[in-house]
C-alpha positions in Angstrom: -39.4 5.0 -48.1 -40.5 8.0 -48.8 -40.4 9.8 -51.9 -38.0 13.2 -52.2 -39.6 16.9 -52.2 -42.5 15.1 -49.6 -42.5 17.1 -46.3 -41.0 15.2 -43.4 -41.3 17.9 -40.8 -44.2 18.1 -38.5 -45.4 14.3 -39.4 -44.9 11.6 -42.0 -48.2 11.9 -44.5 -46.7 8.5 -46.2 -46.9 6.8 -42.8 -49.9 8.3 -42.0 -51.4 7.1 -44.4 -50.7 3.6 -44.5 -51.9 4.0 -40.7 -55.1 5.0 -42.1 -55.8 2.7 -44.5 -54.2 -0.1 -42.2 -57.0 1.0 -40.0 -59.9 0.4 -42.1 -58.9 -2.4 -43.4 -58.9 -3.7 -39.7 -62.1 -2.8 -39.2 -63.5 -4.3 -42.5 -61.8 -7.5 -41.3 -65.3 -7.6 -38.5 -61.9 -8.1 -35.9 -63.2 -5.2 -33.7 -65.4 -7.0 -31.5 -62.9 -9.9 -31.0 -60.1 -7.2 -30.2 -62.1 -5.2 -28.1 -63.4 -8.6 -25.5 -59.8 -9.3 -25.7 -58.4 -6.2 -24.6 -60.7 -6.2 -21.4 -58.9 -6.7 -18.2 -58.2 -10.2 -17.3 -58.5 -9.9 -13.6 -60.0 -7.0 -10.7 -55.4 -6.4 -10.0 -55.3 -5.7 -14.2 -58.3 -3.3 -14.4 -56.6 -1.3 -11.5 -53.3 -1.3 -13.3 -55.1 -0.1 -16.7 -57.4 2.3 -14.4 -53.4 3.0 -13.2 -51.7 3.1 -16.4 -54.9 5.8 -18.0 -54.6 8.2 -15.5 -50.8 8.5 -15.6 -51.2 9.2 -19.3 -53.8 11.6 -18.6 -51.4 13.6 -15.9 -49.5 14.8 -18.6 -52.1 15.2 -21.3 -52.8 19.4 -22.0 -57.0 18.1 -21.6 -59.0 15.9 -23.5 -59.1 16.6 -27.5 -62.2 18.4 -28.2 -62.6 15.4 -31.3 -63.1 12.8 -28.7 -66.1 14.4 -27.1 -67.6 15.3 -30.4 -67.0 11.1 -31.4 -65.2 12.5 -34.5 -62.0 9.7 -34.4 -60.2 12.4 -37.2 -59.9 12.4 -40.9 -63.6 13.4 -41.5 -63.9 9.6 -39.6 -66.8 9.0 -36.4 -65.9 6.9 -33.5 -68.3 3.8 -33.0 
């Protein structure tokens, strides 16, 4: 539950901190490679569906996040 007097308008800082901490724990757990392998498409049809879904998502975007091109994952971290 959020604490009184905490800003919750444009973002939930408490939830963001909890999410960031969960991501750090996941990375340290050593399960990232297995999760990445399990996320790969299991068939050519699934790969095509994933590509269509990504294209649909990108069609709604205003543009590529500059942080992605720089390799920054935000919060001062960098993506592998």
